[in-house]
DRENDO-772294 format. One line per 5 residues: number of its first residue (from 1); for each residue x, y, z of C-alpha. Coordinates in steps of 0.001 Angstrom, whole numbers, plus 500000, padded with zeros to 6 digits. Layout:
N
NUM = X/Y/Z; ... $
END
This chain:
263
1 = 580097/268183/357479; 579733/271842/356448; 577794/272609/359602; 580658/271236/361678; 583135/273382/359792 $
6 = 580926/276436/360274; 580560/275732/363974; 584332/275384/364301; 584891/278662/362462; 582261/280366/364597 $
11 = 583981/279187/367761; 587008/281289/366820; 584975/284510/366741; 585471/286706/369787; 583876/290010/368921 $
16 = 580235/289538/367942; 578394/292580/366610; 574831/293614/367360; 574172/295581/364171; 571366/293254/363116 $
21 = 570616/293358/359397; 572158/296800/358870; 575412/296840/356924; 578463/298547/358382; 578391/301037/355492 $
26 = 574767/301912/356284; 575561/302424/359975; 578555/304631/359088; 576375/306764/356798; 573662/306893/359472 $
31 = 576141/308248/362024; 577395/310790/359469; 573854/312106/358948; 573324/312370/362728; 576685/313841/363792 $
36 = 578334/315046/360587; 581433/312920/361205; 582563/309732/359459; 583405/306912/361857; 586862/305403/361581 $
41 = 587230/301637/361953; 587883/301873/365681; 584778/303972/366339; 582701/301721/364092; 583905/298632/365987 $
46 = 582721/300180/369265; 579440/301422/367758; 578292/298006/366493; 579445/296001/369489; 577693/297956/372216 $
51 = 574060/297129/372965; 571299/299713/373348; 571744/299350/377102; 575321/300605/376713; 576920/297273/377571 $
56 = 579424/295537/375238; 578370/292143/373873; 580955/290115/375853; 584085/290321/378018; 586493/290000/375065 $
61 = 584823/292992/373457; 585137/294989/376683; 588898/294371/376709; 589294/295383/373041; 587136/298517/373404 $
66 = 589256/299552/376375; 592416/299009/374331; 591091/301041/371388; 590013/303883/373652; 593445/303974/375310 $
71 = 595107/304194/371896; 592675/306915/370827; 593618/309069/373822; 597258/309123/372751; 596604/309168/368988 $
76 = 593246/310631/367918; 591974/309374/364584; 592052/311806/361671; 588649/312558/360177; 590284/314635/357440 $
81 = 591905/311622/355774; 590657/310848/352271; 591105/307091/352893; 588391/304981/354517; 591054/303304/356672 $
86 = 594555/304133/357839; 597386/301603/357825; 598640/302875/361189; 595385/304088/362719; 593707/303184/365990 $
91 = 592131/300008/364620; 595421/298673/363239; 597188/299401/366519; 594507/297505/368401; 594182/294460/366134 $
96 = 597603/294389/364515; 598855/294584/360937; 596474/293756/358095; 596857/290479/356248; 597169/290395/352426 $
101 = 593958/290307/350414; 591512/292273/352565; 591207/295130/355028; 589183/294486/358153; 586219/296662/358957 $
106 = 585615/298072/355448; 583745/295244/353772; 584730/293191/350756; 586730/294679/347912; 589439/296945/349376 $
111 = 592880/295426/349916; 595979/296853/351630; 597554/297538/348239; 594463/299225/346759; 594089/301487/349813 $
116 = 597672/302262/350740; 599798/301091/347823; 602957/299015/348041; 605635/299632/350662; 607750/301525/348113 $
121 = 604785/303734/347228; 604157/304406/350907; 607785/305374/351402; 607645/307704/348404; 604489/309305/349789 $
126 = 606110/309734/353194; 609155/311377/351592; 606879/313764/349695; 604921/314611/352847; 608172/315166/354772 $
131 = 609409/317491/352034; 606170/319484/352211; 606403/319694/355996; 610022/320831/355804; 609035/323522/353295 $
136 = 606257/324695/355609; 608641/324788/358586; 611146/326798/356557; 608460/329272/355468; 607199/329672/359041 $
141 = 610768/330209/360264; 611274/332947/357666; 608020/334635/358671; 608977/334415/362342; 612356/335962/361547 $
146 = 610661/338901/359816; 608304/339402/362757; 611200/339297/365224; 613147/341854/363179; 610131/344183/363201 $
151 = 609760/343773/366976; 613460/344512/367525; 613227/347546/365272; 610165/348817/367113; 611967/348513/370454 $
156 = 614896/350450/369046; 612552/353152/367824; 610832/353406/371189; 614191/354023/372859; 615036/356860/370430 $
161 = 614109/360498/371241; 610973/361639/369435; 612621/364304/367295; 615083/361764/365895; 612549/359179/364925 $
166 = 611318/360615/361673; 612276/363532/359492; 609640/365709/357851; 609542/367305/354442; 613228/368160/354316 $
171 = 613980/364441/354046; 611206/363294/351723; 611910/359979/350080; 611923/361480/346607; 615188/362737/345210 $
176 = 614571/366326/344079; 616269/365431/340795; 613735/362699/340004; 613745/358935/339561; 610556/358416/341580 $
181 = 610068/355016/339962; 613037/353696/341926; 611055/354175/345138; 608260/351820/344111; 608223/348866/346491 $
186 = 610655/350499/348935; 610192/350179/352692; 609639/353632/354219; 608669/355352/357468; 605382/357168/357930 $
191 = 605421/360230/360184; 602689/362259/361848; 602324/366030/361733; 604855/366402/364571; 607474/364309/362795 $
196 = 607086/361266/365046; 607316/357805/363507; 603929/356085/363485; 604396/353139/361118; 606524/351234/358627 $
201 = 605109/350842/355137; 605882/349994/351521; 605267/352405/348648; 602750/350694/346382; 602107/353338/343727 $
206 = 603519/356628/342481; 600916/357082/339752; 599669/360630/340279; 596407/359911/338458; 595493/356897/340609 $
211 = 592514/357121/342975; 592967/355648/346485; 590519/356150/349356; 588650/358603/347174; 591743/360736/346650 $
216 = 593815/361282/343537; 597480/360783/344468; 598562/363829/342508; 601509/365736/343914; 600403/365294/347537 $
221 = 600089/361604/348285; 601727/358203/347966; 599802/354959/348004; 601340/352867/350791; 600725/349500/352470 $
226 = 601263/349624/356228; 603391/346786/357602; 603714/347619/361301; 602167/350244/363567; 604476/351897/366077 $
231 = 601718/354210/367256; 598528/352180/366711; 596194/354962/367828; 597738/357625/365607; 595083/359066/363269 $
236 = 595301/358656/359517; 595632/361717/357318; 592771/360390/355177; 590100/358275/356841; 587195/356163/355635 $
241 = 584359/354300/357323; 586500/351319/358361; 589925/352909/358865; 590451/355755/361303; 593784/354922/362947 $
246 = 597103/353440/361853; 596215/350111/363472; 592991/349944/361446; 595038/350238/358249; 597690/347589/358946 $
251 = 597833/345250/355956; 595780/347536/353704; 596532/350228/351110; 596024/353860/352115; 597258/357314/351097 $
256 = 599877/359294/353027; 601179/362801/352520; 604458/362726/350593; 606014/365284/352914; 605595/362891/355851 $
261 = 607230/359860/354258; 610935/359178/354757; 613481/356423/354289 $
END
């Protein structure tokens, strides 16, 4: 009687594997050692149902492999996922929604709820992920806006006569009457010896005893962080082994003569 039942159950199987005595987990680990990539359920299905000759085990398997590969072209599987299976991955799209109690292709033990949670938990996770994505989009939009404003400003500067671009010592950023501390963190213009604008920067320190690039700031220098280079090839007043020009110093802290800094 049991043999008849087993034969009947076996007759319903379409996709026979040729993995032999090796477990699916062992084969997955074996592929990881060889290629450094974990197989998803779709790739594992193909791996264990193709003979050494390269031929699938039967016609039904050929049709399913073709279907999985077509889905994979339009939706590549994610190897960065922390889950061993995805509820909407390539395998699920090929074979359909999982039934309660077990997850196909991952062995005994895992269930849809243990892997992916309940539907309400999934919705909460999706809302959280959407919120994170929206925050990232907002941040990128703000960064893009800042970049665009710098580009517009640079174009305006390029269309301005040289002598009007930057004022030398007569217009130093420091009020002769004092209050230097108010300039800390201010956006300023850096000029060359001829008074031409070479870069935008932020004043990072006014501490006269501070050492930057081997120089004490003293009464001569400000410590600045260059934001944007208008004249990338303009030489720095103080150079080191890695920074010779304004472009080399973009994003880093350098010293600049006080008399050639203006608002």
